C-alpha positions in Angstrom: -0.2 0.0 -0.2 1.1 3.2 -0.9 1.9 6.4 1.8 -1.1 8.2 2.5 -3.5 5.5 1.2 -6.3 4.3 3.4 -6.1 0.3 4.3 -9.4 -1.8 3.9 -11.1 -2.0 7.4 -9.7 -4.7 9.6 -12.7 -6.9 10.1 -16.1 -6.6 8.7 -17.7 -6.1 12.4 -15.5 -2.7 12.9 -15.5 0.6 10.9 -11.4 1.2 11.9 -9.3 2.1 8.7 -5.4 2.6 9.1 -4.1 5.9 7.6 -0.4 5.9 6.7 1.1 9.4 5.8 4.4 10.4 4.0 5.5 12.8 6.8 7.9 11.8 9.4 6.3 11.1 12.7 5.9 14.2 15.1 8.4 13.3 18.4 9.0 16.2 20.2 9.8 16.1 23.8 6.5 18.4 24.3 3.5 18.9 22.2 3.1 22.3 20.5 1.9 24.7 22.9 -2.0 26.3 22.5 -2.3 30.0 22.6 -4.9 32.4 22.2 -4.7 34.4 18.6 -4.6 38.1 19.0 -8.1 40.0 18.6 -7.2 41.5 15.6 -6.1 38.1 14.1 -9.7 36.7 15.1 -11.4 39.5 13.4 -9.8 38.9 10.1 -10.5 35.4 9.9 -14.1 35.7 11.2 -14.6 38.3 8.3 -13.5 35.5 6.0 -16.4 33.5 7.3 -19.2 36.2 6.8 -17.5 38.0 3.6 -15.9 35.3 1.6 -15.7 36.9 -1.7 -16.1 40.2 -3.3 -19.8 39.1 -4.5 -20.5 38.2 -0.7 -19.6 41.9 -0.1 -21.7 42.9 -2.7 -24.7 40.9 -1.6 -24.9 42.1 1.8 -24.7 45.8 0.9 -27.5 45.6 -1.9 -29.7 43.4 0.8 -28.9 46.7 3.1 -30.3 48.8 0.4 -33.3 46.9 -0.2 -33.8 46.6 3.5 -33.9 50.5 3.8 -36.7 50.6 1.1 -34.6 51.9 -2.0 -36.1 52.2 -4.8 -32.9 52.8 -7.1 -29.4 50.8 -6.3 -26.4 51.5 -8.2 -23.5 49.0 -7.7 -20.0 49.9 -8.6 -16.7 47.4 -8.8 -13.1 47.5 -9.6 -11.2 44.8 -10.6 -14.0 42.7 -10.0 -14.6 43.8 -6.3 -10.9 42.9 -5.1 -9.8 46.8 -5.3 -13.1 48.7 -4.9 -16.9 47.8 -3.9 -19.2 50.7 -4.1 -23.4 50.5 -3.6 -25.4 53.5 -3.6 -29.1 53.8 -2.7 -32.1 56.2 -2.6 -33.2 54.6 0.7 -34.0 56.3 4.2 -30.3 56.5 5.2 -28.7 56.4 8.4 -29.2 58.4 11.6 -26.2 60.6 12.2 -26.4 59.3 15.8 -25.9 55.7 14.8 -23.0 56.1 12.8 -20.5 55.9 15.6 -21.5 52.2 15.8 -23.0 51.5 12.7 -19.7 49.1 11.7 -19.3 47.4 14.9 -19.7 43.6 15.1 -23.7 42.9 16.3 -25.3 46.0 16.1 -28.2 46.2 13.8 -31.4 48.2 13.3 -33.2 45.1 12.3 -34.3 43.5 15.9 -33.7 44.5 19.9 -34.2 40.8 21.3 -34.4 37.2 20.7 -38.2 37.2 20.2 -38.1 39.8 17.4 -36.7 36.8 15.0 -40.3 35.2 14.8 -41.5 38.4 12.9 -38.5 39.9 11.3 -38.6 40.6 7.8 -35.5 42.4 6.6 -33.1 40.2 4.7 -30.4 41.3 7.2 -30.3 41.4 11.0 -27.0 39.9 12.5 -25.0 42.8 12.7 -21.8 41.0 11.1 -21.4 42.2 7.4 -20.8 45.8 7.8 -17.7 45.2 10.6 -16.3 42.2 8.6 -15.9 44.4 5.5 -13.8 47.0 7.9 -11.7 44.1 8.4 -11.1 43.6 5.1 -10.9 47.1 3.8 -11.3 50.6 4.2 -15.2 51.3 4.5 -16.5 54.9 3.8 -19.8 55.8 4.5 -21.7 59.0 3.1 -25.6 59.1 3.8 -28.8 61.3 4.5 -31.8 61.0 6.2 -35.3 62.4 5.0 -35.8 66.0 5.7 -32.0 66.9 6.4 -30.1 70.3 4.9 -26.9 67.8 4.3 -25.4 64.5 5.1 -22.7 63.1 6.8 -19.5 61.0 5.8 -17.5 58.7 7.8 -15.0 56.2 7.7 -14.1 52.8 9.7 -11.7 50.2 9.8 -10.9 47.3 12.2 -14.7 47.6 13.3 -13.9 51.4 14.5 -15.4 55.1 13.3 -11.8 56.6 12.4 -13.2 60.2 13.1 -16.7 62.0 13.9 -18.9 62.0 11.2 -18.6 65.1 8.7 -21.4 66.9 7.6 -21.1 67.0 3.6 -23.3 67.5 0.6 -25.3 64.3 -0.1 -28.1 62.9 -2.3 -30.9 60.7 -0.8 -30.0 57.6 0.4 -26.5 55.9 1.4 -23.4 55.2 -0.7 -21.0 52.8 1.1 -17.9 52.3 -0.4 -15.3 49.5 0.7 -11.7 50.2 -0.8 -10.1 46.7 -0.1 -6.9 46.0 0.9 -4.6 42.8 0.1 -6.0 40.8 3.4 -9.6 40.4 1.3 -7.3 38.8 -1.6 -5.7 36.7 1.0 -8.8 35.5 2.5 -10.3 34.9 -0.7 -7.3 32.8 -1.7 -7.8 30.6 1.4 -11.1 30.4 0.9 -11.6 29.6 -3.0 
């Protein structure tokens, strides 16, 4: 039998099998130490579970636009989404007071308690997608809510707002721009 091949079960009554490998058996005096990963590493790995490919980010952003009751959604991508993803909509926008926590993990406007899951009608509700995008790229949000004279622009990285929201000119709704960095390409390479 060649290395790496499986031998048949040892007897008809058992499900045991032998696995042979080509590697030299590991025999140090002690096994490797288990340690906690740094939080930034954990967040980047978790981001790859939520946003596996550029199309995953686009899907999440479009669903957010639909949940905001948009009637018009514009999507722009550069290099297949590996460099830039931008989604603009004419939905209800995001309140200025919500911007500081917008891209934190597990923040959402879709539910407030577990029981809300019984009647939820929105596409997204977990509060993970935007946070995940900030771990694979730089996220800039421009938004205006109905009846306001100006909107706000703010940027996020690693789940954190980089500066206070700045007043700016804006058209109805929200624009989210994700400038992706090499991390996304790395994560995509791991998961594809």
